[in-house]
C-alpha positions, 0 to 999 in steps of 0.5 A, a space after each residue: 748321612 750321605 757323607 757317612 755311607 759314602 765314606 764306608 763305600 770308599 773304605 771298601 775300595 770303591 771309587 768316590 763317584 760310584 760310592 756317592 751314587 750308591 749312597 744316594 740310591 740308599 738314602 732314597 730307598 731308606 726314605 721310601 721305606 720309612 714312609 712306607 713303614 709309617 703308613 703301615 703303622 698308621 693304618 694297622 695301629 692308629 686306624 684300627 684304634 680310631 675305628 674302635 673309639 668311633 664305633 664305641 662312641 655315642 655320636 653319629 657324625 664320626 660313624 658317617 666319616 668312618 663309613 665314607 673312608 675319611 680317616 683312611 685318606 687322612 693316613 695318606 698324609 702321614 707318608 707325605 710328611 715323612 718324605 718331606 721331613 727326611 728329604 734333607 738326608 738326600 744331599 743331591 735329590 733333596 729338591 725333588 724329594 721336596 716336590 714329590 712329598 708336596 705333590 703327594 700331600 696335595 693329593 692326599 688332602 684332595 682325597 680327604 676333602 672329597 670323602 669329607 664332602 661326601 660324608 657332610 652330604 650324607 649328614 646334611 641328608 638327614 636333616 629336614 632342610 635337605 628335603 627342600 635345599 639339596 646340596 649335592 650339586 654345590 658340593 660337586 662344584 666344590 669338588 671340581 674346583 678343589 681338584 682343579 686348584 690342586 692340579 695347578 699346584 702340582 703342575 706348577 711344582 713339577 715345572 717350578 713355575 708360579 701357579 698364577 703363571 700356569 693359570 694364566 697360560 691355561 686361560 689363554 690356551 682354553 679357547 683353542 683347547 675347547 674348540 679342538 678337543 671339545 668331544 674329548 673334554 666332554 668325555 673326560 668330565 662325563 667319565 668322571 661324573 659316571 664314576 663319581 656318581 656310580 651311574 653305570 658299570 660294565 655289565 649293567 643292563 641299561 635302557 636308553 630309547 633315544 639312542 635305541 639301547 636296551 642291553 648290557 654295557 660291554 665297554 666304557 671309554 673316554 668317548 663312547 659307551 657300547 651296549 650289546 642290545 638283547 637282539 645281539 646288536 650293538 648301540 654306541 652312545 657318546 659318553 657325555 650323553 649318559 650325563 646330559 640325557 636320561 637313561 634307566 639302569 636295571 642294576 638296582 633291581 638285580 641287586 635287590 633280587 626282585 623284578 616287578 610285575 605290573 600288569 592288569 586284567 579288565 573285568 566286564 563291568 556288567 559281570 560285577 554283582 552283589 553276592 547272594 547266600 548261595 554264591 558266598 557258600 560256593 566261595 567259602 570252599 575256596 581255601 584262601 578266602 574261606 576264613 576271610 568270608 566267615 569274618 567279613 560276613 559276620 562283621 557285615 551282618 552285625 553292622 546291617 542289623 544296627 544301621 540298616 532298616 530296610 531289606 533292600 540290598 542297596 541299603 547297608 554293606 554287602 560283598 561283591 564278587 569283584 571285591 572277593 575276587 580282589 581279596 582272593 588275588 591278595 591271598 594267592 600272591 601272598 602264598 605264591 612261592 615265587 613272589 617276593 614277600 618283603 617288597 611291595 605287594 599290591 592288588 589294586 582296582 584302577 579307574 573303569 574305562 571303556 574296556 572294563 575295570 582293570 584289576 592290576 597286579 603290582 608285585 615282585 618276583 623273588 628272582 631276576 632271571 629273565 626266563 624265570 620271571 616271564 615263566 612265573 608272570 605267565 603262570 600267575 596270569 594263566 591262573 587268574 584267567 582261568 579262575 575268574 569265571 569261578 567268581 561269576 565275573 567275565 573278562 572284558 574282550 572286544 568282539 572277535 570273528 568268532 563272536 560275530 559268527 556265533 551271533 550270526 548262527 544264533 540269528 539264523 536259528 532264531 529266524 527259522 523257528 
């Protein structure tokens, strides 16, 4: 091929040296164009046809392979093979084309192996054994080993040396390299782990109290991760610390579209009591619980008639103002326009303490905007604090100066009488 192109160029009155150079360049271009064309055909035709077959098949493992882009990485093998096969066409650059093709082939195989391990881990996670014996750590070791071997092979091809010689040289120099470039190597490995596990991205809101970080990530480099805190200060964290230490990332909260409210009000225990008929009639006027009270009252009356023989209120089942208040809060949150109804929504009674009975709200707002979240949370608890007396309950609060002054005035008036 090269000789034929050279002969044509010489026939066009070009000198032999120029003709040979142009012929070599043309061959290079043709080989790479052929490889690119083969890649396009494989991606546009073979890969699409394979996707159709996978979607129509009843098995699940091929769907997982497709979801983790295993077939897309396998397509990269085709242009590498094309370059290797057509390399003999280039008389003068044949050796370099062979090296380039093998290096690209190793890279494609590593990428395919990487994605295949991800898919294998996904398939394994669906089994019962995965609950007690996770494989993610082992698969990460396999990935690191595979990439290390692939890097040695590529370097040995470029330097035209045996892989064993390269490996021996690396072993001899590793002690010096680890001593001199300790922080760089730790940062490099940490960067790979952060990227591979998608642990942190730019603009993520993270909290790392050990380093005083609470804000948005503004920069991720080899050695440091910069966080702009909400008070506009900047915290610099070593990259390897992001892997070796724990931190909280709020990204999933922002992606889910809901932010949690977890706050309790303490009810004075002495204000909890059984409901009389008068109280029940009063509570029935509250729209959210009127239907519930009617159904529950009938249920309890029927139960007590069958199982209770004494008129003492201790016997049998009876409604309490605290229980009705809790049901009211559930109905109130279910009808609140700013509460995310598809996420967890709980109103729970916690263990009584010296500060009363905590009634905790565990819900999510339907927005993650900080200002809106705080406004919604404040609005909900404003309402709760205002509505508690309507259920004949009291908020627990330690005595204040106002309470003591009021008590003192009452005592003085009592003595004067």
